[in-house]
C-alpha positions as MATLAB code, in Angstrom:
seq = 'XXXXXXXXXXXXXXXXXXXXXXXXXXXXXXXXXXXXXXXXXXXXXXXXXXXXXXXXXXXXXXXXXXXXXXXXXXXXXXXXXXXXXXXXXXXXXXXXXXXXXXXXXXXXXXXXXXXXXXXXXXXXXXXXXXXXXXXXXXXXXXXXXXXXXXXXXXXXXXXXXXXXXXXXXXXXXXXXXXXXXXXXXXXXXXXXXXXXXXXXXXXXXXXXXXXXXXXXXXXXXXXXXXXXXXXXXXXXXXXXXXXXXXXXXXXXXXXXXXXX';
ca = [
      53.563   33.744  103.674;
      54.826   35.725  106.658;
      57.448   38.190  105.415;
      58.796   38.823  108.931;
      58.139   42.559  108.614;
      56.030   43.008  111.728;
      57.333   45.904  113.882;
      60.018   46.740  111.332;
      60.556   50.456  110.736;
      60.493   51.524  107.099;
      60.898   54.824  105.278;
      59.093   55.127  101.941;
      59.601   58.134   99.679;
      57.012   59.442   97.248;
      54.518   57.783   99.558;
      51.385   59.883   99.127;
      50.200   58.292   95.883;
      50.870   55.699   93.202;
      53.517   53.061   93.813;
      54.680   54.697   97.045;
      51.194   54.652   98.543;
      50.759   51.001   97.519;
      54.074   50.105   99.184;
      53.095   51.959  102.352;
      49.742   50.158  102.499;
      51.407   46.802  101.963;
      53.961   47.433  104.712;
      51.216   48.415  107.158;
      49.371   45.249  106.198;
      52.446   43.257  107.236;
      52.607   45.001  110.609;
      55.439   47.413  109.839;
      55.690   51.002  111.043;
      56.204   53.435  108.206;
      57.499   56.950  107.803;
      55.836   58.126  104.602;
      57.765   60.943  102.964;
      56.302   63.183  100.274;
      55.828   66.839   99.435;
      52.344   66.615  100.909;
      50.024   64.099  102.499;
      46.846   62.554  101.063;
      43.549   61.333  102.415;
      44.551   57.762  101.557;
      47.759   58.112  103.552;
      46.003   59.638  106.549;
      43.467   56.813  106.538;
      46.220   54.288  107.313;
      46.344   55.579  110.872;
      48.952   55.396  113.616;
      51.397   52.907  112.037;
      52.158   55.649  109.497;
      53.866   58.932  110.237;
      53.637   61.295  107.283;
      56.578   63.655  106.858;
      56.312   66.554  104.447;
      59.664   67.173  102.788;
      61.152   68.298   99.505;
      63.366   65.332   98.703;
      65.008   67.166   95.809;
      66.618   69.557   98.298;
      69.895   68.695  100.044;
      68.223   68.985  103.465;
      64.979   67.082  102.813;
      66.253   63.493  103.025;
      68.068   63.989  106.316;
      64.947   65.567  107.808;
      62.941   62.464  106.924;
      65.456   60.021  108.375;
      65.882   62.069  111.554;
      62.106   62.116  112.073;
      61.866   58.379  111.451;
      64.486   57.546  114.060;
      63.035   60.056  116.513;
      59.539   58.605  116.088;
      60.313   54.893  116.133;
      63.824   54.636  117.576;
      65.346   52.683  114.699;
      65.408   52.088  110.961;
      65.256   48.732  109.195;
      64.125   49.418  105.623;
      64.522   52.241  103.139;
      62.391   52.287   99.993;
      63.589   54.891   97.498;
      60.555   55.427   95.320;
      60.234   59.146   94.645;
      60.673   60.176   91.012;
      59.129   62.036   88.104;
      59.086   61.945   84.320;
      58.283   64.560   81.668;
      58.045   63.583   77.996;
      60.287   65.819   75.881;
      58.067   66.294   72.863;
      60.421   68.767   71.211;
      63.401   66.432   71.229;
      66.790   66.552   72.910;
      67.614   70.111   71.844;
      64.696   71.458   73.885;
      65.846   69.856   77.154;
      67.499   72.660   79.085;
      70.151   72.504   81.785;
      67.373   73.264   84.270;
      65.358   70.307   82.946;
      68.342   67.984   83.311;
      69.061   69.240   86.830;
      65.433   68.802   87.923;
      65.255   65.276   86.505;
      68.497   64.229   88.160;
      67.403   65.795   91.453;
      64.153   63.812   91.676;
      65.225   60.541   90.055;
      68.834   60.216   91.207;
      70.050   62.611   93.869;
      66.991   62.140   96.089;
      67.819   58.434   96.391;
      71.537   59.102   96.863;
      70.859   61.558   99.686;
      68.194   59.394  101.321;
      70.579   56.449  101.285;
      73.445   58.496  102.676;
      71.235   59.745  105.530;
      69.835   56.292  106.315;
      73.037   54.294  106.113;
      74.571   55.101  109.523;
      71.394   53.887  111.255;
      71.267   50.688  109.206;
      74.954   49.987  109.746;
      74.571   50.432  113.501;
      72.035   47.603  113.512;
      74.172   45.487  111.194;
      71.157   44.461  109.155;
      68.584   46.022  106.864;
      67.394   46.459  103.330;
      67.390   49.248  100.776;
      64.998   48.741   97.873;
      65.025   51.336   95.116;
      62.345   51.716   92.477;
      64.157   52.237   89.193;
      62.614   51.729   85.739;
      62.954   49.642   82.612;
      64.154   52.904   81.074;
      67.441   52.386   82.910;
      68.245   49.937   80.107;
      65.558   50.822   77.557;
      66.715   54.179   76.131;
      63.880   56.311   74.788;
      64.482   59.769   73.285;
      61.024   60.868   74.436;
      62.273   60.686   78.038;
      65.989   61.024   77.415;
      66.844   62.736   80.700;
      64.722   60.289   82.709;
      66.490   57.334   81.060;
      69.898   58.765   81.919;
      68.889   59.420   85.529;
      67.507   55.908   86.011;
      70.600   54.363   84.435;
      72.737   56.288   86.913;
      70.451   55.154   89.745;
      70.738   51.489   88.786;
      74.526   51.731   88.577;
      74.709   53.493   91.930;
      72.629   50.804   93.635;
      74.665   47.960   92.169;
      77.924   49.606   93.195;
      76.701   50.315   96.719;
      75.480   46.742   97.164;
      79.075   45.532   96.823;
      80.295   47.898   99.523;
      77.648   47.427  102.189;
      76.406   43.909  101.446;
      79.228   42.386  103.528;
      78.079   44.636  106.399;
      74.589   43.157  106.432;
      72.740   45.754  104.357;
      71.112   44.384  101.208;
      70.627   46.745   98.252;
      68.340   45.748   95.378;
      66.293   47.481   92.695;
      62.908   47.004   91.076;
      62.390   48.139   87.485;
      58.739   48.598   86.525;
      57.475   49.202   83.039;
      54.304   51.297   82.635;
      52.274   51.235   85.855;
      48.631   52.199   86.249;
      49.224   55.355   88.283;
      48.711   59.072   87.710;
      52.261   59.337   86.405;
      51.111   57.464   83.309;
      47.327   57.723   83.309;
      46.535   60.898   85.257;
      45.256   64.199   83.880;
      48.793   65.469   83.225;
      50.404   62.046   82.873;
      52.498   60.595   80.100;
      49.549   59.259   78.078;
      47.738   62.591   78.238;
      50.854   64.555   77.277;
      51.598   62.349   74.277;
      47.946   62.360   73.212;
      47.787   66.144   73.339;
      50.782   66.484   71.056;
      49.479   63.878   68.605;
      45.859   65.013   68.536;
      44.772   61.692   69.991;
      42.898   60.536   73.082;
      44.793   59.483   76.235;
      42.924   56.165   76.323;
      44.087   55.393   72.800;
      47.706   56.084   73.769;
      47.396   53.914   76.875;
      45.820   51.092   74.857;
      48.642   51.221   72.340;
      51.208   50.972   75.130;
      49.308   48.065   76.692;
      49.488   46.139   73.431;
      53.287   46.259   73.608;
      53.171   44.094   76.730;
      52.738   40.329   76.710;
      50.034   40.577   79.363;
      48.226   43.311   77.424;
      47.891   45.567   80.459;
      49.695   47.998   82.707;
      51.259   46.712   85.919;
      49.202   47.492   89.014;
      50.957   49.461   91.774;
      50.032   46.731   94.259;
      52.041   44.250   92.193;
      55.124   46.445   92.398;
      54.546   46.820   96.135;
      54.514   43.061   96.707;
      57.825   42.696   94.881;
      59.355   45.507   96.947;
      58.187   43.921  100.205;
      59.607   40.551   99.235;
      63.000   42.161   98.638;
      62.761   44.071  101.915;
      62.070   40.837  103.784;
      64.677   38.472  105.199;
      62.909   35.794  103.144;
      65.227   37.011  100.355;
      68.217   37.306  102.659;
      70.797   36.249  100.073;
      69.491   38.456   97.255;
      71.941   41.336   96.925;
      72.675   43.737   94.071;
      69.882   42.341   91.931;
      67.349   44.087   89.707;
      63.856   42.696   89.220;
      61.864   43.704   86.151;
      58.087   43.906   86.416;
      56.818   45.069   83.038;
      54.230   42.609   81.734;
      56.762   41.273   79.253;
      57.512   44.642   77.639;
      61.243   43.877   77.467;
      61.606   41.031   75.014;
      65.403   40.592   75.105;
      67.526   38.627   77.555;
];
């Protein structure tokens, strides 16, 4: 199915690996032009060629998001799609009391304020065109509180609320805001050398594979979501094929959430 994304200009954050890289690849495959924002580039990102302009930026800083949007508009002359994907998670093995003010600030900066600032920088360009889409990658932890990642849960809950609220303000102006909430995804964030599975395994004296297998068993499908699957959902929401979907959240978690 043609998603009508050819020649659209998209900004993707956290684009050098994982879900962000999968989204960038999928957009290029649909003929879009992409500004890929991350702290650094990657060989995989470079290999995508001229439809992708990599922009190195610290999106947790107040200045980083505006730099990315300015470069996108300067490079391609417009902006049609913003994908807020950047984020990070750190298991708090010592419990709530060990989470410092600095930890809370860092978590909110990467998982909440980066998206707020990116959206604020992008919005004037989207409003000028009178059409566009903002798709934000949230998490099932926005509504699945877990003390192991207590600060991450709080940040994602704030992010989901922000996106829903904003959708009511700018939806009537032609800008659709939606969120995607993945469960565990097969990326380095979960399965990498310093990922969640490895961190938990180290504290428990177990093997990372055993931790990952245990998590997989909690899902109806018995496996982690693939980043390409998240990417396809994001692209569908970015497309005018879903032109009347506004303020919605789509869970992609292999059946991990068992309640309505």
